[in-house]
C-alpha positions in Angstrom: 8.5 22.2 -28.1 5.3 20.8 -29.6 1.8 22.0 -28.8 1.1 19.0 -26.7 4.1 19.5 -24.4 2.4 22.2 -22.2 -0.6 19.9 -21.8 1.6 17.0 -20.6 3.6 19.3 -18.4 0.4 20.6 -16.8 -0.9 17.1 -16.3 2.4 16.1 -14.7 2.3 19.0 -12.3 -1.3 18.2 -11.3 -0.4 14.6 -10.6 2.7 15.6 -8.6 0.6 18.0 -6.6 -1.9 15.4 -5.8 0.8 13.0 -4.8 2.3 15.5 -2.4 -1.0 16.3 -0.9 -1.9 12.6 -0.3 1.6 11.8 1.1 1.5 14.8 3.4 -1.9 13.8 4.6 -0.8 10.2 5.3 2.2 11.4 7.3 0.4 14.2 9.0 -2.4 11.9 10.3 -0.1 9.8 12.4 1.9 12.5 14.1 5.0 14.5 13.5 7.3 11.5 13.2 5.3 9.8 10.5 3.5 6.4 10.5 4.8 3.6 12.7 5.1 0.0 11.6 2.4 -1.0 14.1 -0.1 1.7 13.0 -0.7 2.0 9.2 -1.7 5.4 7.7 -5.3 6.3 8.1 -6.4 7.0 4.6 -10.1 5.9 5.1 -11.4 9.2 6.3 -9.2 11.2 4.0 -10.6 9.4 1.0 -14.2 9.9 2.2 -14.7 6.3 3.3 -15.3 7.0 7.0 -14.0 4.7 9.8 -12.4 1.5 8.6 -10.5 -1.3 10.4 -7.1 0.2 9.5 -7.8 3.0 12.0 -7.7 0.5 14.9 -4.6 -0.4 16.9 -2.0 -2.6 15.2 -0.5 -5.8 16.6 1.0 -5.3 20.1 -1.2 -2.3 20.8 -3.9 -2.3 23.5 -7.3 -3.2 21.9 -5.8 -4.8 18.8 -8.2 -7.3 17.1 -6.5 -9.4 14.4 -8.3 -9.7 11.0 -10.0 -13.0 10.2 -11.2 -14.6 7.0 -14.8 -13.5 7.9 -13.7 -10.0 9.0 -10.2 -9.0 7.5 -8.3 -6.0 8.8 -8.0 -3.3 6.1 -4.5 -1.9 5.4 -4.4 0.9 2.9 -1.3 1.2 0.6 -0.5 4.2 -1.6 1.4 3.6 -4.9 3.2 6.9 -5.7 4.5 8.3 -8.9 7.9 8.3 -7.2 7.8 4.5 -7.4 7.2 3.9 -3.7 4.6 2.0 -1.7 3.5 3.9 1.4 3.8 2.5 4.0 6.7 0.2 3.0 6.4 -1.9 6.2 3.3 -3.5 7.7 3.0 -5.5 10.9 0.6 -8.5 11.0 -0.2 -11.2 13.5 0.7 -14.7 12.4 -2.4 -16.3 10.9 -4.1 -12.9 10.4 -6.2 -12.1 7.3 -5.5 -8.6 5.8 -7.3 -6.9 3.0 -4.8 -4.6 1.2 -6.5 -1.6 -0.4 -4.0 -0.2 -2.9 -4.5 3.2 -4.5 -2.4 4.6 -7.3 -2.1 8.4 -7.0 -0.2 9.3 -10.1 -0.4 8.9 -13.9 1.6 5.7 -13.7 -0.1 2.2 -13.8 1.0 0.0 -10.9 0.7 -3.6 -9.7 0.6 -5.0 -6.2 1.8 -8.5 -5.3 1.9 -10.0 -1.8 3.1 -13.3 -0.4 6.2 -15.2 0.6 9.2 -12.8 0.2 11.1 -15.1 -2.2 8.0 -15.5 -4.5 7.4 -11.7 -4.5 11.0 -10.9 -5.3 11.0 -13.4 -8.2 7.6 -12.2 -9.5 6.6 -15.9 -9.3 3.4 -16.7 -11.3 0.5 -17.6 -9.1 1.5 -15.3 -6.3 -1.5 -13.2 -5.3 -1.5 -10.0 -7.3 -3.5 -7.0 -8.5 -2.6 -5.9 -12.0 -3.1 -2.6 -13.8 -4.0 -0.2 -11.0 -4.7 3.1 -12.8 -4.6 6.7 -11.6 -6.7 7.4 -8.5 -8.0 3.8 -8.7 -8.3 1.7 -5.5 -8.2 -2.1 -5.8 -8.1 -4.7 -3.1 -6.5 -8.1 -2.4 -7.1 -10.2 0.7 -4.3 -12.5 2.0 -3.9 -14.7 5.1 -0.4 -14.7 6.7 0.0 -18.4 7.5 3.5 -19.3 8.8 6.2 -17.1 10.2 7.3 -15.5 6.9 9.2 -13.7 5.7 6.5 -12.0 3.6 6.7 -9.0 1.3 4.8 -6.9 -1.2 5.9 -5.2 -4.4 5.0 -3.6 -7.7 6.4 -5.5 -10.7 5.3 -3.0 -13.4 8.4 -2.7 -15.7 11.2 -1.1 -13.8 9.2 -0.4 -10.6 10.6 -3.2 -8.4 14.1 -2.4 -9.6 13.6 1.2 -8.5 12.7 0.1 -5.0 8.9 -0.2 -5.2 8.6 -2.9 -2.5 7.8 -3.4 1.1 8.1 -5.9 4.0 5.6 -7.7 6.2 6.6 -8.1 9.8 4.9 -11.1 11.3 4.5 -11.2 15.1 3.4 -14.3 17.0 
């Protein structure tokens, strides 16, 4: 064992601890059964940002207001060191504009791509993407869901998509 091994082990344990705390907070904020597809996790207040539009009801819920180009609805996504995107399913209204705020919570650099499912799966050049999201960094991407879908999102950092780092967009009329 080299002298640097304890340092890397310590950093790894810290990152894992942070990941567990954030994931527990996400699940705990939406009730004992975890987040629903219609209601994304409420990370805004947990991350010190106060009320944001992702704390409002989702499509199909009373009081739902779809995001527009002038005022997009914010959906927060967490990219974990376990190569998962949380939540892994988001419901949107057809034609709705969403700003995805993606936060990486571990020592791994992630990407976030969103668009037509076939383009996302193929990592097609020109598909809207955020590259190089570093540890505890939040970056955003705004997308309008024109058409019925299917739509998806994913991380295409080497090996991440193959490990299951992807999600689906459910489009409702």
